[in-house]
KEFI-659742 format. One line per field, with one value per atom (N, C-alpha, C): x negated, y, z; atom name; residue in three letters; residue number from 1. Coordinates in steps of 0.02 Angstrom, whole numbers. Each point is the difference from the previous one (the first is absolute). Layout:
BEGIN
east <- (X  ...);
north <- (Y  ...);
up <- (Z  ...);
atom <- (CA  ...);
rest <- (ala  ...);
nr <- (NUM  ...);
This chain:
BEGIN
east <- (-41  41  -44  17  -41  16  -50  8  -5  52  2  -17  -31  -15  62  0  56  8  -56  3  33  -17  31  74  21  71  36  -32  29  8  -49  3  56  5  53  69  8  64  17  -50  10  20  -32  16  71  20  67  52  -15  46  6  -56  1  39  -12  36  74  18  71  32  -36  26  6  -50  3  59  11  57  66  5  62  11  -54  5  23  -29  19  74  21  71  45  -19  39  2  -57  -2  45  -1  42  74  19  70  20  -43  14  8  -43  4  67  21  64  58  -5  53  5  -57  -1  27  -19  24  76  24  72  38  -27  31  0  -56  -5  52  7  49  71  14  67  15  -50  10  14  -36  13  70  22  68  52  -12  47  2  -58  -4  38  -8  34  75  23  72  34  -39  28  7  62  10  -45  -32  -41  -71  -20  -68  -44  28  -37  -66  1  -61  -41  26  -36  -57  -50  -55  9  22  17  -31  -4  -28  50  -25  43  51  -21  47  57  -15  52  47  -27  42  48  -26  42  53  -18  48  56  -19  51  44  -29  39  50  -22  45  56  -18  51  51  -24  45  46  -27  40  53  -18  48  56  -19  50  46  -28  41  46  -24  43  58  -12  54  50  -24  44  41  -32  36  55  -15  51  59  -15  53  43  -33  36  43  -27  39  60  -9  56  54  -21  47  35  -36  30  54  -16  50  62  -12  56  44  -32  37  38  -30  35  62  -6  57  54  -21  48  34  -39  28  51  -17  47  64  -5  60  42  -33  37  33  -34  30  61  -4  58  57  -16  51  33  -41  26  44  -22  41  66  0  62  47  -28  42  27  -42  22  56  -8  52  65  -5  59  36  -38  30  35  -28  32  64  -3  58  58  -14  54  -9  15  -13  43  56  44  -32  -48  -31  -59  -23  -56  28  -9  30  -51  16  -43  5  -51  -1  49  27  46  73  12  69  25  59  27  35  9  37  -45  -65  -47  -41  -21  -36  -72  -38  -72  -10  -57  -10  -60  -36  -58  21  -38  18  -9  47  -1  1  29  8  59  -3  58  38  58  35  64  22  66  46  66  48  5  9  10  71  12  67  47);
north <- (-59  59  62  46  61  42  30  44  71  38  70  45  52  49  43  35  44  53  22  52  -27  -61  -30  -10  -23  -8  68  50  66  26  -13  21  -38  -65  -40  25  14  25  68  43  66  -7  -46  -12  -26  -45  -28  55  43  56  46  16  44  -32  -65  -36  -1  -11  -1  69  53  68  17  -21  12  -36  -62  -39  33  22  33  65  37  63  -14  -52  -19  -21  -37  -20  61  46  61  41  6  38  -32  -66  -35  11  -5  12  72  47  71  12  -31  7  -29  -58  -29  45  30  45  61  30  58  -19  -58  -22  -11  -27  -11  67  48  66  32  -7  28  -33  -66  -36  23  10  22  71  44  67  -5  -44  -10  -25  -48  -27  54  40  54  51  18  49  -27  -64  -30  -4  -1  -4  68  53  68  19  16  18  59  -8  53  3  -44  3  -58  -46  -60  16  47  13  58  34  57  -22  42  -11  52  -22  46  -23  47  -16  -41  -31  -39  45  60  47  17  9  14  -59  -61  -60  -2  13  -1  54  61  54  -17  -25  -19  -55  -48  -55  26  46  29  39  40  38  -46  -55  -48  -33  -19  -32  48  63  49  10  5  8  -61  -60  -61  -5  22  0  48  58  48  -29  -33  -32  -55  -39  -53  29  54  32  24  29  22  -59  -55  -60  -29  -2  -26  44  66  46  -10  -7  -13  -66  -50  -66  6  37  10  36  52  38  -46  -41  -45  -53  -24  -49  32  63  34  11  19  9  -66  -54  -66  -20  13  -15  39  65  41  -26  -20  -27  -67  -41  -63  12  50  17  26  41  26  -57  -46  -57  -43  -11  -39  34  67  37  -8  3  -9  -71  -48  -70  -9  28  -5  34  56  34  -42  -34  -42  -60  -27  -56  24  60  26  16  19  19  -40  -65  -42  18  32  16  53  38  52  -27  -59  -29  -47  18  -40  -14  -48  -19  54  9  52  -14  -60  -17  19  22  17  58  -6  52  55  -6  50  50  -1  47  35  63  41  -23  -9  -15  -71  -11  -66  -37  29  -34  -56  -54  -55  22  -20  12  74  43  70  8  50  19  49  -21  35  33  45  31  -24  -2  -24  48  -28  43  26  52  31  -37);
up <- (0  0  0  -44  0  61  24  58  -25  16  -22  59  -17  52  12  54  17  -53  -27  -51  -63  -21  -59  9  59  15  -4  26  0  -72  -42  -70  -36  13  -30  22  64  26  -31  -5  -30  -73  -36  -70  -7  45  -2  14  47  16  -60  -31  -58  -57  -12  -53  14  62  19  -12  20  -9  -75  -39  -72  -32  22  -26  20  62  23  -39  -13  -37  -72  -30  -69  -3  51  4  5  44  9  -65  -33  -63  -53  -4  -48  15  64  20  -16  14  -13  -75  -40  -73  -26  26  -19  20  59  24  -46  -18  -45  -69  -25  -65  2  54  8  1  36  3  -70  -35  -68  -46  5  -41  16  64  21  -25  2  -28  -75  -34  -72  -13  39  -8  15  51  17  -56  -26  -56  -61  -15  -58  10  62  14  -5  -3  -4  -73  -22  -71  -20  -58  -28  26  45  28  -24  -37  -18  -35  -47  -39  28  50  28  46  3  47  55  59  54  65  47  66  40  52  44  34  18  32  -48  -64  -50  -7  1  -4  60  60  60  -3  -23  -4  -49  -59  -50  27  36  28  52  42  51  -35  -51  -37  -32  -29  -32  52  56  53  26  11  24  -51  -64  -53  -4  6  -3  61  58  60  -10  -29  -13  -49  -52  -49  33  43  36  44  35  42  -42  -59  -46  -23  -17  -24  56  61  57  14  -4  11  -54  -63  -55  10  24  13  54  55  53  -27  -42  -28  -44  -42  -43  40  54  43  32  22  29  -53  -60  -55  -17  -1  -14  54  63  55  -9  -17  -10  -58  -54  -57  17  39  21  44  45  41  -43  -49  -46  -39  -25  -37  45  62  47  13  6  9  -59  -60  -61  -1  16  2  50  60  51  -22  -36  -25  -52  -41  -52  31  53  35  34  29  37  -46  -61  -46  -65  1  -58  -60  10  -56  -46  25  -41  -41  17  -36  -53  -63  -54  -53  -41  -56  -54  -39  -52  -57  -6  -55  16  61  19  -42  -28  -44  38  65  37  36  -16  32  -54  14  -49  -11  52  -8  -24  -33  -30  30  46  29  47  2  46  73  41  72  18  -43  17  47  42  40  -45  -21  -54  22  -42  11  -55  14  -50  -59  -59  -59  -1  -39  -2  -43);
atom <- (N  CA  C  N  CA  C  N  CA  C  N  CA  C  N  CA  C  N  CA  C  N  CA  C  N  CA  C  N  CA  C  N  CA  C  N  CA  C  N  CA  C  N  CA  C  N  CA  C  N  CA  C  N  CA  C  N  CA  C  N  CA  C  N  CA  C  N  CA  C  N  CA  C  N  CA  C  N  CA  C  N  CA  C  N  CA  C  N  CA  C  N  CA  C  N  CA  C  N  CA  C  N  CA  C  N  CA  C  N  CA  C  N  CA  C  N  CA  C  N  CA  C  N  CA  C  N  CA  C  N  CA  C  N  CA  C  N  CA  C  N  CA  C  N  CA  C  N  CA  C  N  CA  C  N  CA  C  N  CA  C  N  CA  C  N  CA  C  N  CA  C  N  CA  C  N  CA  C  N  CA  C  N  CA  C  N  CA  C  N  CA  C  N  CA  C  N  CA  C  N  CA  C  N  CA  C  N  CA  C  N  CA  C  N  CA  C  N  CA  C  N  CA  C  N  CA  C  N  CA  C  N  CA  C  N  CA  C  N  CA  C  N  CA  C  N  CA  C  N  CA  C  N  CA  C  N  CA  C  N  CA  C  N  CA  C  N  CA  C  N  CA  C  N  CA  C  N  CA  C  N  CA  C  N  CA  C  N  CA  C  N  CA  C  N  CA  C  N  CA  C  N  CA  C  N  CA  C  N  CA  C  N  CA  C  N  CA  C  N  CA  C  N  CA  C  N  CA  C  N  CA  C  N  CA  C  N  CA  C  N  CA  C  N  CA  C  N  CA  C  N  CA  C  N  CA  C  N  CA  C  N  CA  C  N  CA  C  N  CA  C  N  CA  C  N  CA  C  N  CA  C  N  CA  C  N  CA  C  N  CA  C  N  CA  C  N  CA  C  N  CA  C  N  CA  C  N  CA  C  N  CA  C  N  CA  C  N  CA  C  N  CA  C  N  CA  C  N  CA  C  N  CA  C  N  CA  C  N  CA  C  N  CA  C  N  CA  C  N  CA  C  N  CA  C  N  CA  C  N  CA  C  N  CA  C  N  CA  C);
rest <- (unk  unk  unk  unk  unk  unk  unk  unk  unk  unk  unk  unk  unk  unk  unk  unk  unk  unk  unk  unk  unk  unk  unk  unk  unk  unk  unk  unk  unk  unk  unk  unk  unk  unk  unk  unk  unk  unk  unk  unk  unk  unk  unk  unk  unk  unk  unk  unk  unk  unk  unk  unk  unk  unk  unk  unk  unk  unk  unk  unk  unk  unk  unk  unk  unk  unk  unk  unk  unk  unk  unk  unk  unk  unk  unk  unk  unk  unk  unk  unk  unk  unk  unk  unk  unk  unk  unk  unk  unk  unk  unk  unk  unk  unk  unk  unk  unk  unk  unk  unk  unk  unk  unk  unk  unk  unk  unk  unk  unk  unk  unk  unk  unk  unk  unk  unk  unk  unk  unk  unk  unk  unk  unk  unk  unk  unk  unk  unk  unk  unk  unk  unk  unk  unk  unk  unk  unk  unk  unk  unk  unk  unk  unk  unk  unk  unk  unk  unk  unk  unk  unk  unk  unk  unk  unk  unk  unk  unk  unk  unk  unk  unk  unk  unk  unk  unk  unk  unk  unk  unk  unk  unk  unk  unk  unk  unk  unk  unk  unk  unk  unk  unk  unk  unk  unk  unk  unk  unk  unk  unk  unk  unk  unk  unk  unk  unk  unk  unk  unk  unk  unk  unk  unk  unk  unk  unk  unk  unk  unk  unk  unk  unk  unk  unk  unk  unk  unk  unk  unk  unk  unk  unk  unk  unk  unk  unk  unk  unk  unk  unk  unk  unk  unk  unk  unk  unk  unk  unk  unk  unk  unk  unk  unk  unk  unk  unk  unk  unk  unk  unk  unk  unk  unk  unk  unk  unk  unk  unk  unk  unk  unk  unk  unk  unk  unk  unk  unk  unk  unk  unk  unk  unk  unk  unk  unk  unk  unk  unk  unk  unk  unk  unk  unk  unk  unk  unk  unk  unk  unk  unk  unk  unk  unk  unk  unk  unk  unk  unk  unk  unk  unk  unk  unk  unk  unk  unk  unk  unk  unk  unk  unk  unk  unk  unk  unk  unk  unk  unk  unk  unk  unk  unk  unk  unk  unk  unk  unk  unk  unk  unk  unk  unk  unk  unk  unk  unk  unk  unk  unk  unk  unk  unk  unk  unk  unk  unk  unk  unk  unk  unk  unk  unk  unk  unk  unk  unk  unk  unk  unk  unk  unk  unk  unk  unk  unk  unk  unk  unk  unk  unk  unk  unk  unk  unk  unk  unk  unk  unk  unk  unk  unk  unk  unk  unk  unk  unk  unk  unk  unk  unk  unk  unk  unk  unk  unk  unk  unk  unk  unk  unk  unk  unk);
nr <- (1  1  1  2  2  2  3  3  3  4  4  4  5  5  5  6  6  6  7  7  7  8  8  8  9  9  9  10  10  10  11  11  11  12  12  12  13  13  13  14  14  14  15  15  15  16  16  16  17  17  17  18  18  18  19  19  19  20  20  20  21  21  21  22  22  22  23  23  23  24  24  24  25  25  25  26  26  26  27  27  27  28  28  28  29  29  29  30  30  30  31  31  31  32  32  32  33  33  33  34  34  34  35  35  35  36  36  36  37  37  37  38  38  38  39  39  39  40  40  40  41  41  41  42  42  42  43  43  43  44  44  44  45  45  45  46  46  46  47  47  47  48  48  48  49  49  49  50  50  50  51  51  51  52  52  52  53  53  53  54  54  54  55  55  55  56  56  56  57  57  57  58  58  58  59  59  59  60  60  60  61  61  61  62  62  62  63  63  63  64  64  64  65  65  65  66  66  66  67  67  67  68  68  68  69  69  69  70  70  70  71  71  71  72  72  72  73  73  73  74  74  74  75  75  75  76  76  76  77  77  77  78  78  78  79  79  79  80  80  80  81  81  81  82  82  82  83  83  83  84  84  84  85  85  85  86  86  86  87  87  87  88  88  88  89  89  89  90  90  90  91  91  91  92  92  92  93  93  93  94  94  94  95  95  95  96  96  96  97  97  97  98  98  98  99  99  99  100  100  100  101  101  101  102  102  102  103  103  103  104  104  104  105  105  105  106  106  106  107  107  107  108  108  108  109  109  109  110  110  110  111  111  111  112  112  112  113  113  113  114  114  114  115  115  115  116  116  116  117  117  117  118  118  118  119  119  119  120  120  120  121  121  121  122  122  122  123  123  123  124  124  124  125  125  125  126  126  126  127  127  127  128  128  128  129  129  129  130  130  130  131  131  131  132  132  132  133  133  133  134  134  134);
């Protein structure tokens, strides 16, 4: 078995520590490079998703500003669409109530609801509420 001096052991330990630190630093640098590449790719994808920016060469700050502007505009459009949807639903409910009222009136007074072929009424539309002809 070789016998090492204290100094040789110390040099070996120092070399191992340095190698370990270099390896850890290289690992960290590789992870950081992957993180930066990922961020760069995501900025590119975001830029490509914004209408009119696909072919432009712009800063990351400009990409973020355009993205925020687009999101705010889309949120406003969504709010407008939701308000219109609510208005149409209310209008639909009112029309359904009106239709139900007409239906109930027709059931209550069946003698006024006649077929369009009847010769004793003026109007000719099917299921019209009609008045007698003279």
